[in-house]
C-alpha positions as CSV (number, residue, x, y, z in Angstrom):
1,M,22.3,-74.0,-67.6
2,K,20.8,-72.9,-64.3
3,L,22.5,-75.8,-62.4
4,K,25.8,-74.9,-63.9
5,K,25.3,-71.2,-62.9
6,E,24.4,-72.3,-59.3
7,V,27.6,-74.4,-59.1
8,E,29.7,-71.5,-60.3
9,N,28.1,-69.2,-57.8
10,Y,28.8,-71.7,-55.0
11,D,32.4,-72.1,-56.1
12,L,32.7,-68.3,-56.0
13,L,31.2,-68.2,-52.5
14,V,33.5,-70.9,-51.2
15,M,36.6,-69.0,-52.5
16,E,35.4,-65.7,-51.1
17,L,34.9,-67.2,-47.7
18,Y,38.3,-68.9,-47.9
19,E,40.0,-65.7,-49.0
20,K,38.4,-63.8,-46.0
21,L,39.7,-66.5,-43.7
22,I,43.2,-66.3,-45.1
23,R,43.2,-62.4,-44.8
24,I,42.5,-62.8,-41.1
25,V,45.1,-65.5,-40.7
26,N,47.7,-63.3,-42.5
27,S,46.9,-60.4,-40.1
28,L,47.4,-62.7,-37.1
29,N,50.5,-64.7,-38.4
30,P,51.3,-65.0,-42.1
31,E,53.5,-68.1,-41.4
32,E,50.3,-70.0,-40.6
33,A,48.6,-69.5,-43.9
34,N,50.2,-72.5,-45.6
35,D,49.0,-74.9,-42.9
36,I,45.5,-73.4,-43.0
37,K,45.4,-73.7,-46.8
38,R,46.4,-77.4,-46.5
39,A,43.7,-78.1,-44.0
40,F,41.1,-76.3,-46.2
41,D,42.2,-78.2,-49.3
42,W,42.0,-81.5,-47.4
43,A,38.5,-80.7,-46.0
44,K,37.2,-79.4,-49.4
45,E,38.3,-82.6,-51.2
46,L,36.8,-84.9,-48.5
47,H,33.5,-83.0,-48.4
48,K,33.3,-82.4,-52.2
49,N,30.3,-84.5,-52.9
50,Q,28.4,-83.5,-49.8
51,K,25.7,-80.8,-49.6
52,R,23.8,-79.2,-46.7
53,K,20.0,-79.1,-46.5
54,S,20.2,-75.7,-48.1
55,G,21.8,-77.2,-51.2
56,E,25.1,-75.4,-50.5
57,P,28.4,-77.3,-50.7
58,Y,29.1,-78.8,-47.2
59,I,32.5,-77.1,-47.1
60,I,30.8,-73.8,-46.5
61,H,29.9,-74.8,-43.0
62,P,33.4,-75.7,-41.7
63,L,34.7,-72.6,-43.5
64,I,32.3,-70.4,-41.6
65,V,33.1,-72.1,-38.3
66,A,36.8,-71.6,-38.9
67,F,36.2,-68.0,-40.0
68,T,34.3,-67.4,-36.7
69,M,37.2,-68.7,-34.7
70,A,39.7,-66.7,-36.6
71,K,37.7,-63.5,-35.9
72,F,38.2,-64.3,-32.3
73,Y,42.0,-64.4,-32.8
74,A,42.0,-68.2,-32.3
75,D,45.3,-70.0,-32.7
76,K,46.3,-72.1,-35.7
77,E,45.3,-75.5,-34.2
78,T,41.8,-74.2,-33.3
79,I,41.2,-72.8,-36.8
80,I,42.4,-76.1,-38.4
81,A,40.3,-78.2,-36.1
82,A,37.3,-76.0,-37.0
83,L,37.9,-76.7,-40.7
84,L,38.1,-80.4,-40.0
85,H,35.5,-80.8,-37.3
86,D,33.0,-82.9,-39.3
87,I,35.6,-85.0,-41.1
88,V,35.3,-88.1,-38.8
89,E,31.5,-88.0,-38.8
90,D,30.9,-87.4,-42.5
91,T,33.8,-88.9,-44.4
92,D,35.9,-92.1,-44.4
93,K,38.8,-90.5,-42.6
94,N,39.4,-91.1,-38.9
95,L,41.3,-89.5,-36.0
96,K,44.5,-91.4,-36.9
97,D,44.4,-89.8,-40.3
98,I,44.0,-86.3,-38.8
99,K,46.8,-86.9,-36.3
100,K,49.1,-88.1,-39.1
101,E,48.3,-85.1,-41.3
102,F,48.0,-82.3,-38.7
103,G,49.3,-83.5,-35.3
104,T,48.0,-84.7,-32.0
105,E,46.7,-81.3,-30.8
106,V,44.4,-80.9,-33.8
107,A,43.2,-84.5,-33.6
108,T,42.3,-84.0,-29.9
109,L,40.2,-81.0,-30.7
110,V,38.4,-82.8,-33.5
111,W,37.8,-85.8,-31.3
112,G,36.2,-83.5,-28.7
113,V,33.8,-82.0,-31.3
114,T,32.9,-85.3,-33.0
115,N,29.7,-86.9,-31.9
116,L,29.7,-90.6,-31.0
117,D,28.0,-92.7,-33.7
118,L,24.4,-93.8,-33.3
119,S,25.4,-97.5,-33.9
120,L,27.1,-97.5,-30.5
121,F,23.8,-96.9,-28.7
122,P,20.3,-98.6,-28.4
123,D,18.5,-95.4,-29.4
124,K,18.9,-91.7,-30.3
125,M,18.1,-90.4,-26.7
126,T,20.9,-92.5,-25.2
127,Q,23.3,-91.2,-27.9
128,Y,22.2,-87.6,-27.3
129,L,22.8,-87.9,-23.5
130,K,26.2,-89.4,-23.9
131,N,27.3,-86.9,-26.6
132,T,26.1,-84.0,-24.4
133,R,28.0,-85.4,-21.4
134,K,31.1,-85.8,-23.7
135,T,30.8,-82.1,-24.8
136,L,30.5,-80.9,-21.2
137,E,33.4,-83.0,-19.9
138,S,35.7,-82.0,-22.8
139,C,36.6,-78.9,-20.8
140,K,38.8,-81.2,-18.7
141,I,40.8,-81.9,-21.8
142,D,40.8,-78.6,-23.7
143,I,38.3,-75.8,-23.4
144,R,38.9,-74.9,-27.1
145,I,36.7,-78.0,-27.9
146,I,33.7,-76.2,-26.4
147,L,34.6,-73.0,-28.2
148,I,34.5,-74.7,-31.6
149,K,31.3,-76.5,-30.6
150,L,29.7,-73.1,-29.8
151,A,30.8,-71.6,-33.2
152,D,29.5,-74.8,-34.9
153,R,26.1,-74.5,-33.1
154,A,25.8,-70.8,-33.9
155,H,26.1,-71.4,-37.7
156,N,23.8,-74.4,-37.6
157,M,21.2,-72.3,-35.8
158,K,21.6,-69.4,-38.3
159,T,20.8,-71.8,-41.2
160,I,18.2,-73.8,-39.3
161,E,15.2,-72.8,-41.6
162,F,16.2,-75.6,-44.0
163,L,15.5,-78.3,-41.4
164,K,12.1,-79.9,-40.7
165,E,10.0,-78.3,-38.0
166,E,10.5,-81.1,-35.5
167,K,14.3,-80.9,-35.9
168,R,14.2,-77.1,-35.6
169,E,12.3,-77.2,-32.4
170,K,14.6,-79.9,-30.9
171,N,17.8,-78.0,-31.9
172,A,16.3,-74.7,-30.5
173,I,15.5,-76.4,-27.1
174,E,19.0,-77.9,-27.0
175,T,20.6,-74.5,-27.8
176,D,18.6,-72.9,-25.0
177,E,19.3,-75.6,-22.4
178,I,22.9,-76.6,-23.2
179,Y,24.8,-74.2,-25.5
180,A,23.6,-70.7,-24.4
181,P,24.3,-71.5,-20.7
182,L,27.7,-72.9,-21.9
183,A,28.5,-69.6,-23.5
184,Y,27.4,-67.7,-20.4
185,G,29.4,-70.0,-18.1
186,L,32.5,-69.2,-20.2
187,G,31.8,-65.5,-20.0
188,S,30.9,-64.8,-23.7
189,Y,27.8,-62.7,-23.7
190,E,28.2,-62.2,-27.5
191,L,27.8,-65.9,-28.2
192,K,25.2,-66.4,-25.4
193,Y,22.8,-63.7,-26.8
194,L,23.4,-64.8,-30.4
195,L,22.4,-68.4,-29.5
196,E,19.5,-67.4,-27.4
197,G,18.2,-65.1,-30.1
198,Y,18.3,-67.9,-32.7
199,A,16.5,-70.3,-30.3
200,L,13.8,-67.7,-29.3
201,K,13.1,-67.0,-32.9
202,I,12.3,-70.7,-33.5
203,R,10.5,-71.5,-30.2
204,K,8.5,-68.3,-29.8
205,P,8.5,-66.4,-33.0
206,E,5.6,-64.2,-32.0
207,I,7.4,-63.0,-28.9
208,Y,10.7,-62.6,-30.8
209,F,9.2,-60.3,-33.5
210,K,7.0,-58.4,-31.0
211,I,10.1,-57.5,-29.0
212,K,12.1,-56.7,-32.2
213,R,9.4,-54.3,-33.3
214,K,9.3,-52.7,-29.8
215,I,13.0,-52.1,-29.9
216,A,12.7,-50.4,-33.2
217,E,9.9,-48.2,-31.9
218,E,11.9,-47.3,-28.7
219,Q,15.0,-46.4,-30.8
220,K,12.9,-43.7,-32.5
221,K,11.0,-42.7,-29.3
222,S,13.8,-42.7,-26.7
223,K,16.9,-41.8,-28.7
224,P,16.4,-38.0,-28.4
225,T,16.2,-38.2,-24.6
226,A,19.2,-40.6,-24.4
227,N,21.2,-38.3,-26.6
228,K,20.5,-35.4,-24.2
229,I,21.8,-37.5,-21.4
230,I,24.9,-38.4,-23.4
231,H,25.6,-34.8,-24.3
232,H,25.3,-33.7,-20.6
233,L,27.6,-36.6,-19.4
234,E,30.2,-36.0,-22.0
235,K,30.3,-32.3,-21.1
236,E,30.6,-33.1,-17.3
237,L,33.2,-35.8,-17.8
238,K,35.4,-33.7,-20.1
239,T,35.9,-31.2,-17.3
240,L,37.2,-34.1,-15.1
241,N,39.5,-35.3,-17.9
242,I,37.8,-38.8,-17.8
243,P,38.1,-40.4,-21.2
244,T,34.8,-42.1,-22.2
245,N,33.1,-43.7,-25.1
246,I,29.3,-43.4,-24.6
247,S,26.9,-45.1,-27.0
248,I,23.2,-46.1,-27.1
249,Q,22.7,-49.8,-27.6
250,P,19.6,-51.9,-27.9
251,E,19.0,-54.5,-25.3
252,K,19.2,-58.1,-26.5
253,I,15.8,-59.6,-27.5
254,S,16.3,-62.8,-25.4
255,K,17.2,-60.7,-22.4
256,I,14.0,-58.7,-22.7
257,S,12.1,-61.9,-23.2
258,R,13.3,-63.4,-19.9
259,K,12.6,-60.2,-18.0
260,T,9.1,-59.9,-19.4
261,N,6.2,-62.1,-18.2
262,L,5.4,-63.8,-21.4
263,G,1.8,-63.1,-22.5
264,S,1.7,-59.8,-20.7
265,E,2.2,-56.3,-22.2
266,L,5.7,-55.0,-22.4
267,D,6.4,-52.2,-19.8
268,E,5.8,-48.9,-21.7
269,R,8.2,-47.0,-19.3
270,K,11.0,-49.4,-19.6
271,S,13.4,-48.4,-22.4
272,F,14.7,-51.2,-24.5
273,L,17.9,-49.2,-25.0
274,Y,20.8,-48.8,-22.6
275,L,23.7,-46.4,-22.3
276,N,27.0,-48.3,-22.8
277,I,29.8,-46.3,-21.1
278,V,33.4,-47.4,-21.6
279,T,36.3,-45.8,-19.9
280,E,39.9,-46.4,-19.0
281,K,40.3,-47.0,-15.2
282,I,38.2,-48.6,-12.5
283,E,38.2,-45.3,-10.5
284,D,36.7,-43.6,-13.5
285,C,33.8,-46.0,-13.5
286,Y,32.8,-44.8,-10.0
287,Q,33.3,-41.1,-10.8
288,I,31.0,-41.6,-13.8
289,L,28.4,-43.3,-11.6
290,N,28.6,-40.5,-9.1
291,K,28.0,-37.9,-11.8
292,I,24.9,-39.8,-13.1
293,Q,23.5,-40.1,-9.5
294,D,24.1,-36.4,-8.8
295,K,22.1,-35.3,-11.9
296,Y,19.4,-38.0,-12.2
297,E,17.2,-40.1,-10.0
298,T,18.5,-43.7,-10.2
299,E,17.5,-47.1,-8.9
300,N,18.6,-50.8,-9.0
301,T,22.3,-49.8,-8.8
302,K,24.6,-52.8,-8.7
303,D,28.3,-53.1,-8.2
304,F,29.7,-56.0,-10.2
305,I,33.2,-54.7,-10.0
306,V,33.6,-55.4,-6.3
307,Q,31.4,-58.5,-6.6
308,P,31.8,-59.9,-10.1
309,K,29.2,-62.2,-11.6
310,T,29.8,-66.0,-11.5
311,N,31.2,-65.8,-15.1
312,F,33.5,-63.0,-14.0
313,H,31.6,-60.3,-15.8
314,Q,32.3,-56.9,-14.2
315,S,30.5,-53.6,-14.5
316,L,28.6,-50.9,-12.6
317,Q,24.9,-50.9,-13.5
318,T,22.1,-48.5,-12.7
319,Q,18.8,-47.2,-14.1
320,I,18.1,-43.6,-14.8
321,N,14.4,-43.0,-13.8
322,L,12.7,-40.3,-15.9
323,D,9.1,-39.5,-16.2
324,E,8.8,-40.9,-19.7
325,L,11.2,-43.9,-19.5
326,M,13.7,-45.8,-17.4
327,L,17.1,-46.0,-19.1
328,S,19.6,-48.7,-18.1
329,V,23.2,-47.8,-17.8
330,K,26.4,-50.0,-17.9
331,I,29.7,-48.6,-16.9
332,R,32.9,-50.6,-17.7
333,T,36.5,-50.3,-18.5
334,K,37.7,-51.4,-21.9
335,E,39.1,-54.6,-20.5
336,M,35.8,-55.4,-18.7
337,K,33.8,-54.8,-21.8
338,E,36.1,-57.0,-23.9
339,F,35.8,-59.9,-21.4
340,A,32.0,-59.4,-21.1
341,D,31.7,-59.7,-24.9
342,L,34.2,-62.5,-25.5
343,G,34.7,-64.3,-22.1
344,I,37.6,-66.7,-22.2
345,L,37.8,-66.1,-25.9
346,S,39.6,-62.8,-24.9
347,F,42.6,-64.9,-24.0
348,F,43.3,-65.3,-27.7
349,K,43.5,-61.6,-28.2
350,K,45.7,-60.9,-25.2
351,D,48.3,-63.6,-25.8
352,R,47.5,-65.7,-28.8
353,K,50.7,-67.9,-28.6
354,N,49.9,-69.0,-25.0
355,A,46.1,-68.6,-25.1
356,A,45.3,-72.3,-25.0
357,Q,47.5,-72.9,-21.9
358,N,46.2,-69.7,-20.1
359,M,42.5,-70.2,-20.8
360,N,42.6,-73.9,-19.7
361,K,44.4,-72.9,-16.5
362,F,41.9,-70.1,-15.9
363,V,38.9,-72.4,-16.4
364,R,40.3,-75.2,-14.1
365,Q,41.3,-72.9,-11.3
366,Q,38.4,-70.4,-11.2
367,N,35.5,-71.1,-13.5
368,Q,32.2,-72.2,-12.0
369,F,31.3,-74.3,-15.1
370,Y,34.4,-76.4,-14.5
371,Q,33.4,-76.8,-10.8
372,V,30.0,-78.1,-11.9
373,V,31.5,-80.6,-14.4
374,N,33.9,-81.9,-11.7
375,L,30.8,-83.0,-9.7
376,F,30.0,-85.4,-12.6
377,N,32.8,-87.8,-11.6
378,D,30.7,-90.0,-9.3
379,I,27.5,-89.9,-11.4
380,K,27.2,-92.8,-13.8
381,S,23.8,-91.8,-15.3
382,N,24.2,-89.6,-18.4
383,E,20.6,-88.4,-17.9
384,L,21.3,-87.3,-14.3
385,V,24.5,-85.4,-15.5
386,V,22.7,-83.5,-18.2
387,N,19.8,-82.6,-16.0
388,F,22.1,-81.5,-13.2
389,Y,24.0,-79.3,-15.6
390,K,20.8,-77.7,-16.9
391,K,19.8,-76.8,-13.4
392,E,23.1,-75.6,-12.1
393,L,24.0,-73.5,-15.1
394,D,20.6,-72.0,-15.8
395,P,21.3,-68.5,-17.2
396,S,18.6,-67.0,-14.9
397,H,20.3,-65.8,-11.7
398,I,19.3,-64.4,-8.4
399,Y,21.1,-62.5,-5.7
400,I,21.3,-63.6,-2.1
401,N,23.2,-62.4,1.0
402,V,25.3,-65.1,2.6
403,N,26.9,-64.1,5.9
404,N,26.8,-60.4,4.7
405,V,28.3,-61.2,1.4
406,I,26.2,-60.6,-1.8
407,M,26.3,-63.7,-4.1
408,E,24.9,-64.4,-7.5
409,I,23.6,-67.9,-8.0
410,S,21.5,-69.9,-10.5
411,Q,17.8,-69.3,-10.0
412,N,17.4,-73.1,-9.7
413,T,20.2,-73.7,-7.2
414,S,18.9,-75.5,-4.1
415,L,20.4,-74.8,-0.6
416,T,22.0,-78.3,-0.8
417,G,23.6,-77.4,-4.1
418,L,24.8,-74.1,-2.7
419,V,26.5,-75.9,0.2
420,L,27.9,-78.7,-2.0
421,L,29.3,-76.3,-4.6
422,S,30.9,-74.3,-1.8
423,G,32.9,-77.4,-0.9
424,F,31.3,-77.9,2.6
425,P,30.0,-81.3,3.8
426,V,26.2,-80.9,4.1
427,D,26.1,-82.6,7.5
428,E,28.5,-80.0,9.1
429,V,26.4,-76.8,8.6
430,N,23.2,-75.3,9.9
431,V,21.5,-72.7,7.8
432,K,19.2,-69.9,8.6
433,V,17.2,-68.1,5.8
434,N,15.7,-64.8,6.8
435,N,16.4,-65.6,10.5
436,E,14.7,-69.0,10.5
437,F,16.4,-72.4,10.4
438,V,15.5,-74.2,7.1
439,P,16.1,-77.7,5.7
440,L,18.7,-78.2,3.0
441,N,16.0,-78.7,0.3
442,F,14.8,-75.2,0.9
443,E,14.1,-73.2,-2.3
444,L,16.1,-70.0,-2.4
445,R,14.6,-66.7,-3.7
446,N,16.0,-63.4,-4.8
447,G,17.0,-61.2,-1.9
448,D,17.1,-64.0,0.7
449,N,19.5,-63.5,3.7
450,L,21.4,-66.6,4.6
451,E,23.4,-67.3,7.7
452,I,25.6,-70.4,7.4
453,Q,26.6,-71.2,10.9
454,G,30.1,-72.3,11.5
455,V,31.4,-70.6,8.3
456,S,33.2,-67.3,8.6
457,P,32.3,-64.5,6.1
458,A,35.9,-64.5,4.9
459,I,35.5,-68.1,3.8
460,V,32.2,-67.4,2.0
461,Q,33.8,-64.3,0.4
462,S,36.6,-66.4,-1.0
463,R,34.1,-68.9,-2.5
464,R,31.5,-66.5,-3.8
465,R,31.8,-67.5,-7.4
466,I,29.9,-70.8,-7.2
467,G,26.4,-70.2,-8.6
């Protein structure tokens, strides 16, 4: 009787998830609902005798991945590919079957997400390295492959407690080293912090829960002060007719963890909340910053509007320095905030019909991640490729001054890497760091002043997004 009830509950859960998916699809384009239903029915039938480690029917996983993509306004082909992404690995169907049923575009996306079989390799490590390289290089074919992969990883990490401890640790490390930097490289802070949070909870649970408790304490302690600041700003900005939406947000746990020396006490003056200020126009951002600086003592002010981060994140940032706390402030337009949250996923919302073409064009022309992947062409070793990627797209970044231009680069970027990624032959430049000539294996530090001789500031400015 109990087993029958569990089956009925699971069937109900599957249909609830499917109906949620279809509601979103209908809101995007009702004409796509039949194709989505056909893909769901196909996947449900093929996965019908399979269960996850949790005991749930396997179909729940691809349904949630598809639902995640639909929430981001993904196109029909991406949603269908999300529903089918485990078909080749876990059933007797192959890519030819998917191509026949759903077309070449869907089959290509599923191919990109599908891991290569262990039987093709001498051991699991060789398989892992090749599959990781395949994932990274799939951006050359279609960036949507990586977006599905990120949604897939997010759900797998959310349900990771059902795996053995060794497997949990392995997946958490991989998420930290590969998938979170991928999300950052593609501009999606929402996915980046989600993945980092899941990984930190597994790898360092004591730190994760310590910071979580601290955030809850700070919300009670600092909120009255923050509300006073908000009230003052809203009053001032209303007189200037500047439309704003000001809210108090908690800092992300993984972000606090990186900024804190692990093992040391958390800074009591540092608020784990920040003021999130969203307005309409770029000039409004600067007027808001001026009002804050007129009223309060501020420090660590950064202008990421004039000099965007390497993943194209834009904002004005500062810290309000009060006796009892230091409160971080982010000032952005609506468009800046949307891109910071979603990254290239925002292309789906802007122009869903042409999103795939536009986001692939954007990545190939401007994205730093794509530049790094292009350097893989002449590297045969999969291990070298994966290690190079981990180093160059490390989410920890520093700021340096290159020929009077402020640049953001990976904390692990060597001087050689900086020159190479800039597109300059290493044997054609001489470099001074802090007024002294240095070798190209010099380790760069935050705040270093660089002079690349023979390169004009204008050229460096045009190539600033390389870290």
